[in-house]
VEXDREN-2710 file (C-alpha; in Angstrom, 1 decimal):
% VEXDREN-2710
k/r/px/py/pz
1/UNK/103.8/110.3/72.8
2/UNK/102.4/108.8/69.6
3/UNK/100.0/105.8/69.7
4/UNK/102.7/103.4/68.6
5/UNK/105.2/104.4/71.3
6/UNK/102.7/105.1/74.0
7/UNK/103.8/103.7/77.4
8/UNK/106.7/101.8/76.0
9/UNK/108.9/102.2/79.0
10/UNK/112.5/101.5/78.1
11/UNK/113.0/98.8/80.8
12/UNK/110.7/96.5/78.7
13/UNK/112.6/97.5/75.6
14/UNK/115.9/96.6/77.2
15/UNK/114.5/93.2/78.3
16/UNK/113.3/92.5/74.7
17/UNK/116.8/93.4/73.4
18/UNK/118.5/91.0/75.7
19/UNK/115.9/88.3/74.7
20/UNK/116.7/88.9/71.0
21/UNK/120.4/88.7/71.7
22/UNK/120.0/85.3/73.3
23/UNK/118.2/84.1/70.2
24/UNK/120.9/85.5/67.9
25/UNK/123.6/83.9/70.0
26/UNK/122.1/80.4/69.5
27/UNK/122.4/80.9/65.7
28/UNK/126.0/81.9/65.6
29/UNK/128.4/79.5/64.0
30/UNK/131.7/81.4/63.4
31/UNK/134.2/82.6/66.0
32/UNK/134.1/86.1/64.5
33/UNK/130.3/86.3/65.1
34/UNK/130.6/85.1/68.6
35/UNK/133.3/87.7/69.4
36/UNK/131.1/90.4/68.0
37/UNK/128.2/89.1/70.1
38/UNK/130.3/89.1/73.3
39/UNK/131.4/92.7/72.6
40/UNK/127.8/93.9/71.9
41/UNK/126.5/92.0/75.0
42/UNK/129.2/93.6/77.2
43/UNK/128.3/97.1/75.9
44/UNK/124.6/96.5/76.5
45/UNK/125.2/95.6/80.1
46/UNK/127.5/98.6/80.7
47/UNK/125.1/101.1/79.1
48/UNK/121.6/99.8/79.9
49/UNK/121.7/97.7/83.1
50/UNK/121.8/100.7/85.3
51/UNK/118.3/101.8/84.2
52/UNK/116.8/99.0/86.3
53/UNK/118.1/100.7/89.5
54/UNK/116.3/104.0/88.8
55/UNK/113.1/104.7/90.6
56/UNK/111.0/106.2/87.9
57/UNK/111.4/103.5/85.2
58/UNK/111.1/100.8/88.0
59/UNK/107.7/102.0/89.2
60/UNK/106.5/102.8/85.7
61/UNK/107.3/99.2/84.7
62/UNK/105.6/97.7/87.8
63/UNK/102.3/99.6/87.3
64/UNK/102.1/98.5/83.7
65/UNK/99.8/95.5/84.1
66/UNK/101.2/93.9/81.0
67/UNK/104.7/93.4/82.6
68/UNK/104.9/94.0/86.3
69/UNK/108.0/92.1/87.5
70/UNK/108.3/90.3/84.2
71/UNK/109.7/93.6/82.7
72/UNK/112.9/93.2/84.7
73/UNK/116.0/91.3/83.7
74/UNK/117.0/90.6/87.3
75/UNK/114.6/89.4/90.0
76/UNK/116.6/91.3/92.7
77/UNK/115.9/94.6/90.9
78/UNK/112.2/93.6/90.6
79/UNK/112.0/93.0/94.3
80/UNK/113.6/96.4/95.0
81/UNK/111.2/98.0/92.6
82/UNK/108.2/96.4/94.6
83/UNK/109.6/98.0/97.8
84/UNK/109.8/101.4/96.0
85/UNK/106.2/101.0/94.9
86/UNK/105.2/100.2/98.5
87/UNK/106.9/103.4/99.7
88/UNK/105.1/105.4/97.0
89/UNK/101.8/103.9/98.1
90/UNK/102.6/104.6/101.7
91/UNK/103.3/108.3/100.9
92/UNK/100.0/108.6/99.1
93/UNK/98.1/106.9/101.9
94/UNK/99.7/109.2/104.5
95/UNK/98.5/112.3/102.6
96/UNK/95.0/110.9/101.7
97/UNK/92.4/112.0/104.2
98/UNK/90.6/109.1/105.8
99/UNK/86.9/108.9/106.6
100/UNK/86.3/109.3/110.3
101/UNK/85.3/105.9/111.9
102/UNK/81.6/105.4/112.3
103/UNK/80.6/105.7/116.0
104/UNK/79.3/102.5/117.5
105/UNK/75.8/102.4/118.7
106/UNK/75.1/102.8/122.5
107/UNK/73.2/99.4/122.4
108/UNK/76.4/97.6/121.5
109/UNK/78.3/99.4/124.2
110/UNK/75.6/98.4/126.8
111/UNK/75.7/94.8/125.7
112/UNK/79.4/94.5/125.8
113/UNK/80.8/92.6/128.8
114/UNK/84.3/94.1/128.5
115/UNK/84.1/97.9/128.6
116/UNK/87.9/98.3/128.2
117/UNK/87.7/97.0/124.7
118/UNK/85.3/99.9/123.8
119/UNK/87.9/102.5/124.9
120/UNK/90.9/100.9/123.1
121/UNK/91.8/102.9/120.0
122/UNK/91.7/101.0/116.8
123/UNK/95.0/101.6/115.0
124/UNK/95.2/101.0/111.2
125/UNK/98.7/100.5/109.7
126/UNK/99.1/102.4/106.4
127/UNK/102.3/100.5/105.8
128/UNK/100.5/97.2/106.0
129/UNK/97.9/98.5/103.7
130/UNK/100.5/99.5/101.1
131/UNK/102.2/96.1/101.4
132/UNK/98.9/94.3/100.9
133/UNK/97.8/96.5/98.0
134/UNK/101.1/95.8/96.2
135/UNK/101.0/92.1/96.9
136/UNK/97.4/91.8/95.6
137/UNK/98.2/93.7/92.4
138/UNK/101.3/91.6/91.8
139/UNK/99.3/88.3/92.3
140/UNK/96.8/89.2/89.6
141/UNK/97.3/87.8/86.2
142/UNK/99.1/90.0/83.7
143/UNK/96.9/91.4/80.9
144/UNK/97.9/90.6/77.3
145/UNK/100.7/92.7/75.9
146/UNK/98.4/93.9/73.1
147/UNK/96.1/95.6/75.6
148/UNK/96.4/99.3/76.5
149/UNK/97.4/99.8/80.1
150/UNK/95.8/103.2/80.1
151/UNK/92.4/101.5/79.4
152/UNK/93.1/99.1/82.2
153/UNK/93.6/101.8/84.8
154/UNK/90.7/103.8/83.4
155/UNK/88.4/100.9/84.1
156/UNK/89.9/100.3/87.6
157/UNK/88.2/101.7/90.6
158/UNK/89.9/104.7/92.2
159/UNK/92.7/103.7/94.6
160/UNK/96.3/104.7/95.4
161/UNK/97.7/102.4/92.8
162/UNK/95.7/104.2/90.1
163/UNK/97.1/107.5/91.4
164/UNK/100.6/106.0/91.1
165/UNK/99.9/105.0/87.5
166/UNK/98.7/108.5/86.6
167/UNK/101.8/110.0/88.2
168/UNK/104.4/107.8/86.5
169/UNK/102.7/107.1/83.1
170/UNK/102.7/110.9/82.3
171/UNK/106.6/110.8/82.1
172/UNK/108.0/110.3/78.7
173/UNK/110.4/107.4/78.3
174/UNK/112.6/109.5/76.0
175/UNK/113.6/113.1/75.6
176/UNK/113.8/112.9/71.8
177/UNK/110.5/114.6/71.1
178/UNK/111.3/117.6/73.3
179/UNK/114.7/117.9/71.6
180/UNK/113.0/117.9/68.2
181/UNK/110.8/120.8/69.3
182/UNK/113.9/122.8/70.4
183/UNK/115.6/122.0/67.1
184/UNK/112.5/123.2/65.2
185/UNK/112.4/126.4/67.2
186/UNK/116.0/127.1/66.1
187/UNK/115.0/126.6/62.5
188/UNK/111.9/128.8/62.8
189/UNK/113.8/131.7/64.4
190/UNK/116.4/132.3/61.7
191/UNK/118.6/135.3/60.9
192/UNK/115.9/136.5/58.5
193/UNK/113.0/136.1/61.0
194/UNK/114.4/137.6/64.2
195/UNK/111.4/139.9/64.7
196/UNK/108.9/137.2/65.3
197/UNK/106.9/137.6/68.4
198/UNK/107.0/134.8/70.9
199/UNK/103.3/134.2/70.5
200/UNK/103.7/133.7/66.8
201/UNK/106.7/131.3/67.4
202/UNK/104.5/129.2/69.8
203/UNK/101.8/129.0/67.2
204/UNK/104.1/128.0/64.4
205/UNK/105.7/125.3/66.6
206/UNK/102.3/124.0/67.7
207/UNK/101.1/123.7/64.1
208/UNK/104.3/122.1/62.9
209/UNK/104.3/119.4/65.7
210/UNK/100.6/118.7/65.3
211/UNK/100.2/118.9/61.5
212/UNK/99.7/115.1/61.2
213/UNK/96.4/115.3/63.2
214/UNK/93.2/115.7/61.2
END
């Protein structure tokens, strides 16, 4: 994505559209304008509300420290998104190798009055860890919306939440850019240029899409 559109997940854009619509509604004075507003608002709900129920935009919104649950229109969808984030953390914790426990010294075992406690296995719940990690992240204050979320996670110590951010931030919020590349490929391989090698086509497309870089 370009710098201006970087990380602008569409759930946040949808929330901003609804907020602007509320401001417009307060300024309407004619019945015709109110009728148009009602129609547009109805269409927005029909076309955009379902995005809040999709896992990828949900988690991508939550791990954006500028928004978290504030990026959702409905609190129920935000709560479901938090549960989805917990499951994602749980899957990462289940696959991440743990350090073996440090063996206790024999002096501690000798001084213990209750030997059965020494033989009791210590069970650590990965699900509880996922819930606690999610809760602690949500309780932190949101960073200003002018900050770069990528810089935030870059400066954060390595943990499962950082891995989740890396996983979901790499997904484009729109397919428009890839569609433009396909369109440009169709323009490059014309009826008069059918003998172009695929390596040449790749190079031409790369130069065309990156010509604005200096």
